[in-house]
Structures are given as structure tokens and as C-alpha cells.
N, C-alpha and C positions, 0 to 999 in steps of 0.2 A: 249202602257204602259210603266211607268216607271217599274214595276216589271221586264217586258217581258226583255228592254233596259238591266237591272241590271244583269240578265244572260246572255245573250249574250255577255256584257262585261268579264265575268267572266268565259265563257270559251275561248274568245282568252285570258284573262290571263292568265288560266291555260293549259299549253302546253300538259297534256297527253290528256287536252276532244278537243282537235283538229285535227282532220283525216288529215293522208298524203296523198294528191293527186299523184297520178301517170300518170295522161295524160298528153301523149307526149307535145301535145301545151303549159300546163302548165308547164316546163321541162326548156324552156326558161326563166321562169318567176324565178325560182327558181336557174334558171344560171344568169340572170339580175343581183338580189339580191346578190347574191356571187360577182360578181364582180364592182358593188357597193361598197360594202363593202371594197371589193380589192382595191378600188380607195382612200376610207377614212384612211384604214392603209397608206394606199403611202401618205398619205398628214402628214400622223404623222411619216415619215420615216421609214415606216415598212414595209419592201417586203415581198411577199406571191402570191402562188401561186391558179389557181382556177382549178378545175377538176369538172366534171358532170355527170349523167348517174344514173340509176336505181330508178329515181324521188328524188332525192337529187344533190345537189352540196357542194363541200367541196373547204374551206378555207386553204390551206394547211401556218401555220404562222411561227411556230418553233417545235423542238423537242418537242412532248406532248401538242402540242395547234393547236389541227384542231379545226374549226369552221363548221360543219352543217346548210346546210339550205336548206328546202324544199318549200319555196317560202312565208310562213306565218310568220316563226319565224328563228334564229340564236340560236343555245345553243354548247357552249362548256363544255371538263372539267375545272371543277377549284380543285380537289383533290379528295380526299380518305376518304371515314366515317371507322371509323375501329371500330366501333361497328356493324353497319350493314355489314362491310363488303362487299361496293360497292363504285362506283365512285358517285361524285356530281359534279352535273352541274349547270353550270348559261344558261341564257337565256335570248332574249328581239325578240321585234317584226321587223321583216323582210320590213319592212317601215320606220324604222329608222337607218339605214346604219350609219349616223356619230357617233349618241348617241351608237350604237353597237359597233361601232370603238373605241372608247374610254374605253371603259369597258373591250375590248380584249387587247385594249393597257397595261390597269394594268395588265392583267395577263400576259402579254408577255413580259415585265420588269422584274417581277416577278419569271420568268420561265430564264431570261437570268442573272438575277444575282445569280440563283440558278444554274443552269447549262451551265456555259459557252460551249463556243465548243471546241470540241477536239484539241491537237494539228492537226493531219492531216488535219482537215479543216479548222482550223486557218492556215496553211501554204498554200494552194491553195487559201486561200483568199486573202492572200500577194502577190502572183506571183507565188510562189513555184510549176512547174512542178509535179505530181503524182510520178515520175519515182525518183524526189530529195527527196523526201519523205519517201522514201523505205529504209529500212537497207542494 
């Protein structure tokens, strides 16, 4: 029925209505989606790490930018709502890692512009040894 299909679509489009499954067999799906996002980010020149466990996979992109994946969707923090005093999140279906990577790349660019690397990390990135960076 058309009405039933619409309800199912709304359930998928609303992250709070999709349950997070923690079946061990599904944890590989979560990691797979996270790795696909990692690859899509690498195609955009963005290096990221993937970690998984406890029913979630994490894609660590930048300071303040971690993308979670439960096998159904990706979500990441986009800001702060001072009125409600809580974080604001964006999300994207996990079946579209390329499009999600595009959105994450916009957030990454914003964070890079407003939160550059510390001088210690910049020195290490240029090849200075940790001992050379100490006072």
C-alpha cells in the first residue's frame, strides 16, 4: 500500500526511529560502511581512521569531527544549539558513503579553517622529531 511505503520511508529518514542493532554479524556491516566512507574521504584528499566495537564504527576525521556508523546511517556533530544547550548533528544514510563523504568534507573544511593544527603537530608533520619540539 502507498501509505505503508511512506511510513517506512519516514522511519528510515528519521534516525531516532531506526533501531541500532548490535548483532555481532552486523558489526562487520558497520565497519564496512565506515571503511567505504573512509575510502570516499581519501578520494577527496582527507585522511581518516576507522575504529569499531560495541555495535558502532567510528571514522575519526579531524579534531571535533568523528563520524559514527551503526550500519544504517552516518552521523556527526555540526555545531551547538545555545538555546537548547545541546549538540546539533547531521546524518546521512550509510548506503551512500560517497554523498556522505561530500557532506563530511564540507564540515572538515570548516573545522580546518577555524581550528588549524597546533604548532607541535605542525612541527611533527614537517618532519621535526618530538625531542626537537620540546623547550
